N, C-alpha and C positions, 0 to 999 in steps of 0.2 A: 504493500500500500504506500509506504513512504517513498519507495523507489519510483512508483508511478507518479506521485506528486512531484518528485524531483524532475522526472522526465518532462512532465507537463510544463514546469517552470522553465526548464532549459529550452524546450521547443517554443514557448511563448517569447522568451528573450530573443531567440534566433529569428522568429517571425517578425518581431518589431525591429530588430537590427536590419533585416532584409528590407522591410518597409521603408525605414529611414534612408537607406542607401538608394532605394528607388525614388523616394521623394526628392532627395538631393540631386540625383542625376536628372530627373524630370525638370526640376527647377532650373538647372543649368541649361538644359535644352531650350526651355521657353525664354530664359534670360538672354541666351545667345541670339535666338531668332528675333526677339523684340528689340534687342540692342541694334541688330542689323536693320530692322525696320525703321527705327528712329534715325539712325545715321543715314540710311539710304534716302529717307524722306527729305532730309536736309541738304543732300548733295546735288540734287538734279532738278531740272525744270520739267522733266518728263513725268513727274509724279502727278497723277490725276486722281483726286479723291473719288473713290467709287461709291456708287449708291449701294447701301446695304439693305438687304431684304428685311422688311418689317417682321418677318417670321423669327428673326433673331431674338426679338424681345419676348415673343411667346416661348421660344426655346429656353430662354433664361429663366422665365417663371417656372417652366416645367422642371428644369434642373434644380432650381432652388426648392421647389415643392418636394422633389424626390429626397432631398436631404432632410427636410422637416419630417417627412414620413418615415425615413430611415431612423431618425432619432426617436420617433414615437414607437417604432418597432422595438428598439433597444430598451426603452423604458418599460414596454409591456413584458419583455423577457425578464428584466430585473424584478418586476412585480410578480413573476411566476405565471403569467398568462401566455402560454405558448401558442394558443390558437390566434390570439391577437397579434403576437409576434409574427406568425406565419402570414397573416392577412396583410399587415403593414409592410413587411419585408417584400412580399409579392407585389404590392402596389408600387413600392419604391423601385423595384426591378422593372416593372412595366413602364414607369415614368422615365427611367434611364433609356430604355429601348425607344420610347416615344421621342426623347430628345435626339437620339441618333437619326430617327426618321425625319425629324424636323430639320436637322442639319442637311440631310440629303435633299430635302425639299428646298432649302436655301440655296444649295449649289445648283439645283435644277433651275430655280428662278433666275439665278445669275446667268446660267448658260442661255436660257431663253431670252434674256436681255442683252445677249452678246458680250457678256463679261466672262472672259476665260483666264486661265492661269497666265498666259502670255500677253494679255491685253495691255497691261501697264504694271509698273512695280507695285502699286497699291494692291491690285487684284492678286498678283503673285504672292505677296505676303499674306493676304487674307486666306487664300487657299492653303498655303503651306501651314500657317498657324492653326487654322480650323481643322485641317487634316491631322496634324500632330495631336491636337486635343481629342479628336474623334478616335484616333488610334489608342490613346491612353484610356478613353472612356469605354472602348470596347473591352479592354482588360478589366475595367471596373465592373462592367455589366457581366462579364464572365464570372467574376468573383461573386457578384450578387446572385447570379443563377446557381453557382455552386452551393452557397449558403442556403438558398431557397430550397434546393433539392434535398440537402441534408436535413433541413428543418421539417420539410413535408414528410420525410422518411423517419422522423422522430429521432434523429441522431444529433443531438445538441449537447454533447458532453463538454468537458472543460477544453478539449482541443478545438472543438468547433466554436467555442466562445472566443477563442483567440482569433479564429478566422473572421468572426463577426466584427470584432474590434478593429482588426487590421483593415478589413474591407470598408468599414465606416470611415476610418481616418482617411484612407485613400480617396473615397468618394467625396468627402468634404474638401480635400485638397483639390480635386478636379473642379469642384464648384468655385473655389477661390481662383484657380487658373482661368476659368471661363469668365468670371467677373473682371479679372485683370485684362483679359483679351478684349472684352467689350469696351472697357475704358480706353484701351490702346486704340482700337478701331475708331471709336467715336470722338476721341479727343485729338489724337494725332493722325488718324487715318485719312 
C-alpha cells in the first residue's frame, strides 16, 4: 500500500514536470512567433491589416466557457459527485471540439474572402499562429477525451486524478494563449 502511494506521488511529480516542460516550450514557440510578428509588422510597408472573421469572438467565448465548465467538473469531482463530473467534463470536451470547428470555419471564411497564407505578412502570421494554437488545442482535446473515456468507464483512481489536473492546467494555458493571440491580432494586427 505504501509503495503504491509512493509510486503515485512519483508519477504525479513526473507528470507535472513533463507538463511544465511542455508549457515552457509552448510559451517559447508562441513568444518567438509573436516577436517575429511585431518586428515584421514594423519593418515593411507591405503589411496590410487583414479583416478578421467575427467568428473569432464566438470562438473565444466558446473556449472560455469550456474552461469554466472544466472547473465546474473538477469541483463536482472534489465534492464526490462523479456523475456531474462526467457531465461537465463531457461538455467541456464538446466545447473544445466546437472551438476547433469554429477555427476551421474562420479559415474557410478567410479563404472565401480571398485571404490566404501568402496574401500578405499579416495573413501569414494569422494562419501560422492560429494553426500553432489549433495544433496545441488538438492535444488538449485528446487529453480531455482520454479523461472523459476513463471517467465514463469509472476509472478515476489517484493516477487519473493527476491526468485530470494536468489536463486542466494545460487547457487553461491554451485559453491564456488564445486571449494573448486575440490581443496581438486586434491591437497590433
